[in-house]
Backbone as a printed PyTorch tensor [residue, N CA C, xyz], in Angstrom:
tensor([[[ 13.3420,   0.2030,   3.5310],
         [ 12.4890,   1.2480,   4.0960],
         [ 11.0380,   0.6940,   4.2720]],

        [[ 10.6130,   1.0080,   5.4250],
         [  9.1450,   0.5670,   5.7330],
         [  8.1360,   1.5140,   5.1280]],

        [[  6.9370,   0.9790,   5.1090],
         [  5.8410,   1.7420,   4.4650],
         [  5.6340,   3.0810,   5.3680]],

        [[  5.6900,   2.9620,   6.5810],
         [  5.4220,   4.2020,   7.4640],
         [  6.5440,   5.1570,   7.3210]],

        [[  7.7190,   4.7670,   7.2150],
         [  8.8500,   5.7110,   7.0660],
         [  8.8040,   6.2740,   5.6860]],

        [[  8.4060,   5.5970,   4.6770],
         [  8.2940,   6.1350,   3.3640],
         [  7.1150,   7.1480,   3.3380]],

        [[  6.0100,   6.8360,   3.9660],
         [  4.8960,   7.8040,   3.9600],
         [  5.2570,   9.0500,   4.7820]],

        [[  6.0680,   8.9700,   5.8310],
         [  6.3580,  10.1230,   6.5510],
         [  7.4220,  10.9600,   5.8030]],

        [[  8.3230,  10.3330,   5.0560],
         [  9.3740,  11.0850,   4.3070],
         [  8.6770,  11.7890,   3.1220]],

        [[  7.6360,  11.2200,   2.4930],
         [  6.9870,  11.9170,   1.3340],
         [  5.8270,  12.7340,   1.6930]],

        [[  5.4830,  12.7510,   3.0190],
         [  4.2640,  13.5030,   3.4110],
         [  4.3500,  15.0000,   3.0760]],

        [[  5.4990,  15.6520,   3.3140],
         [  5.6270,  17.0550,   3.1310],
         [  6.4130,  17.3950,   1.8630]],

        [[  6.3400,  16.5530,   0.8390],
         [  6.9570,  16.8640,  -0.4650],
         [  5.7480,  17.2890,  -1.4320]],

        [[  6.1460,  17.6800,  -2.5800],
         [  5.0100,  18.1490,  -3.4660],
         [  4.1720,  16.9400,  -4.0940]],

        [[  4.6890,  15.7530,  -3.8800],
         [  3.9710,  14.5550,  -4.2510],
         [  3.8700,  13.5490,  -3.2130]],

        [[  2.9070,  13.8410,  -2.2400],
         [  2.8200,  12.9390,  -1.0350],
         [  2.1150,  11.4510,  -1.4710]],

        [[  2.3490,  10.5770,  -0.5800],
         [  1.7760,   9.1950,  -0.8630],
         [  0.2710,   9.3620,  -0.5850]],

        [[ -0.4960,   8.8060,  -1.5050],
         [ -1.9320,   8.7900,  -1.4240],
         [ -2.6080,   7.5840,  -0.8830]],

        [[ -2.0850,   7.0360,   0.2480],
         [ -2.6890,   5.9020,   0.7510],
         [ -3.5240,   6.3490,   2.0410]],

        [[ -4.5920,   5.5750,   2.3440],
         [ -5.4700,   5.9610,   3.4340],
         [ -5.0600,   5.2060,   4.6870]],

        [[ -4.7630,   3.9250,   4.5670],
         [ -4.3620,   3.0730,   5.7250],
         [ -3.5480,   1.8810,   5.1740]],

        [[ -2.8520,   1.3620,   6.0670],
         [ -2.1680,   0.0150,   5.7030],
         [ -1.9630,  -0.7570,   7.0330]],

        [[ -2.1750,  -2.0800,   6.8870],
         [ -2.0460,  -2.9910,   8.1260],
         [ -1.7130,  -4.3570,   7.5750]],

        [[ -1.2260,  -5.1100,   8.5420],
         [ -1.0910,  -6.6020,   8.2520],
         [ -1.5530,  -7.2850,   9.5220]],

        [[ -1.8790,  -8.6300,   9.2510],
         [ -2.4890,  -9.4190,  10.2590],
         [ -1.5270, -10.5450,  10.6870]],

        [[ -1.3650, -10.8300,  11.8930],
         [ -0.4940, -11.9420,  12.2860],
         [ -0.9910, -13.2010,  11.9200]],

        [[ -2.2960, -13.4140,  11.7660],
         [ -2.9450, -14.6400,  11.3910],
         [ -2.8110, -14.9940,   9.9110]],

        [[ -2.4190, -13.8730,   9.0570],
         [ -2.2720, -14.0790,   7.6250],
         [ -0.8800, -13.6640,   7.3000]],

        [[  0.0800, -14.5970,   7.4400],
         [  1.5200, -14.1210,   7.0940],
         [  1.7120, -13.9440,   5.7330]],

        [[  2.5730, -12.9740,   5.3180],
         [  2.9940, -12.5960,   4.0090],
         [  2.0640, -11.7190,   3.2490]],

        [[  1.0420, -11.1430,   3.8930],
         [  0.0650, -10.2790,   3.2890],
         [  0.0980,  -8.9180,   3.8570]],

        [[  0.0540,  -7.9210,   3.1140],
         [ -0.0900,  -6.4710,   3.5560],
         [ -1.3180,  -5.8690,   2.8590]],

        [[ -2.1790,  -5.2000,   3.6520],
         [ -3.4350,  -4.6910,   3.1840],
         [ -3.2250,  -3.1280,   3.1460]],

        [[ -3.3240,  -2.5370,   1.9390],
         [ -3.0450,  -1.1040,   1.8040],
         [ -4.4450,  -0.5320,   1.2100]],

        [[ -4.9160,   0.4910,   1.8190],
         [ -6.2130,   1.1220,   1.3320],
         [ -5.8240,   2.4510,   0.6730]],

        [[ -6.3640,   2.5490,  -0.5750],
         [ -6.1400,   3.7430,  -1.4140],
         [ -7.3160,   3.8900,  -2.3360]],

        [[ -7.4730,   5.0370,  -2.8680],
         [ -8.5890,   5.2910,  -3.8630],
         [ -8.3580,   4.6080,  -5.1780]],

        [[ -7.0480,   4.4830,  -5.6160],
         [ -6.6080,   3.9490,  -6.8750],
         [ -5.5840,   2.9560,  -6.6860]],

        [[ -5.5490,   1.8580,  -7.6040],
         [ -4.5910,   0.8270,  -7.5780],
         [ -3.2580,   1.3990,  -7.8110]],

        [[ -3.1470,   2.4280,  -8.6780],
         [ -1.7810,   3.0230,  -8.9390],
         [ -1.0920,   3.6300,  -7.7290]],

        [[ -1.8890,   4.0810,  -6.7880],
         [ -1.3700,   4.6620,  -5.5020],
         [ -0.7720,   3.5550,  -4.7030]],

        [[ -1.3410,   2.3570,  -4.7460],
         [ -0.7940,   1.2590,  -3.9770],
         [  0.5440,   0.8340,  -4.5250]],

        [[  0.6010,   0.6320,  -5.8480],
         [  1.7870,   0.3470,  -6.4900],
         [  2.9430,   1.3230,  -6.2160]],

        [[  2.5570,   2.6200,  -6.2470],
         [  3.5640,   3.6530,  -5.9190],
         [  4.0660,   3.4960,  -4.4580]],

        [[  3.1570,   3.1670,  -3.5640],
         [  3.5820,   3.0390,  -2.1230],
         [  4.5190,   1.7100,  -1.9920]],

        [[  4.2360,   0.7370,  -2.7440],
         [  5.0720,  -0.4360,  -2.6610],
         [  6.3880,  -0.5050,  -3.3350]],

        [[  6.5980,   0.4780,  -4.3120],
         [  7.9120,   0.5620,  -4.9400],
         [  9.0150,   0.9560,  -3.9770]],

        [[ 10.0800,   0.1790,  -4.0190],
         [ 11.2450,   0.3490,  -3.2090],
         [ 11.1570,  -0.3760,  -1.8200]],

        [[ 10.0470,  -0.9660,  -1.4980],
         [ 10.0070,  -1.6840,  -0.2370],
         [ 10.5370,  -3.1350,  -0.3070]],

        [[ 11.4040,  -3.6000,   0.4160],
         [ 12.0000,  -4.8550,   0.4480],
         [ 10.9150,  -5.9770,   0.6320]],

        [[ 10.8910,  -6.9670,  -0.1830],
         [ 10.0030,  -8.0810,   0.0880],
         [  8.6280,  -7.9080,  -0.4340]],

        [[  8.2910,  -6.7380,  -0.9820],
         [  6.9270,  -6.5720,  -1.4860],
         [  7.1070,  -6.5090,  -3.0950]],

        [[  6.1740,  -7.3060,  -3.7020],
         [  6.2880,  -7.6540,  -5.1010],
         [  5.0710,  -7.0330,  -5.9240]],

        [[  4.4510,  -6.0830,  -5.3900],
         [  3.3030,  -5.4850,  -6.1890],
         [  3.8330,  -4.3450,  -7.0970]],

        [[  4.3360,  -4.7320,  -8.2800],
         [  5.0390,  -3.7370,  -9.1030],
         [  4.0500,  -3.2180, -10.1740]],

        [[  2.9340,  -3.8800, -10.3630],
         [  1.9130,  -3.3610, -11.3400],
         [  0.5530,  -3.6820, -10.9130]],

        [[ -0.4580,  -3.0130, -11.3270],
         [ -1.7520,  -3.1950, -10.8750],
         [ -2.4120,  -4.5480, -11.2270]],

        [[ -1.8970,  -5.2140, -12.1630],
         [ -2.3930,  -6.5690, -12.3570],
         [ -1.9680,  -7.6490, -11.4410]],

        [[ -1.0180,  -7.2980, -10.5960],
         [ -0.6100,  -8.2920,  -9.4590],
         [ -1.2810,  -8.0470,  -8.2000]],

        [[ -2.1920,  -7.0210,  -8.2210],
         [ -2.9420,  -6.6700,  -6.8660],
         [ -4.2270,  -7.4610,  -6.8790]],

        [[ -4.6400,  -7.7660,  -5.6250],
         [ -5.9590,  -8.3200,  -5.4390],
         [ -6.9170,  -7.2470,  -4.8380]],

        [[ -7.8570,  -6.7440,  -5.6590],
         [ -8.6780,  -5.6740,  -5.1000],
         [ -9.8370,  -6.2570,  -4.3280]],

        [[-10.0990,  -5.6900,  -3.2020],
         [-11.2700,  -6.1630,  -2.4440],
         [-12.4290,  -5.1390,  -2.6030]],

        [[-13.6290,  -5.6510,  -2.8630],
         [-14.7280,  -4.8280,  -3.0270],
         [-15.0240,  -3.9480,  -1.9200]],

        [[-15.5080,  -2.7950,  -2.2120],
         [-15.8650,  -1.8220,  -1.0170],
         [-16.7970,  -2.4210,  -0.0700]],

        [[-17.7700,  -3.0750,  -0.5760],
         [-18.8450,  -3.7770,   0.2950],
         [-18.2770,  -4.7690,   1.3610]],

        [[-17.0770,  -5.3080,   0.9960],
         [-16.4910,  -6.2230,   1.9450],
         [-15.5390,  -5.6010,   2.9670]],

        [[-15.2490,  -4.2240,   2.7170],
         [-14.2420,  -3.6830,   3.5250],
         [-14.9660,  -2.9700,   4.7990]],

        [[-16.2130,  -2.9200,   4.9160],
         [-16.9140,  -2.3450,   6.0300],
         [-16.8790,  -3.1640,   7.2650]]])
């Protein structure tokens, strides 16, 4: 299941996905960037996706807000 399909399926439930945006770049293979307020929301979004191994917050690389602008 892709991230977009998962977000659309959970959008109208009582517990929707809390991600703001998600993207990948062709120049950086194997990386997916997911924007959310909390790291737990990113882990929840990644659970059940094939090939995504962010199962806990310690495996995430958080980018400072000052670098995201």
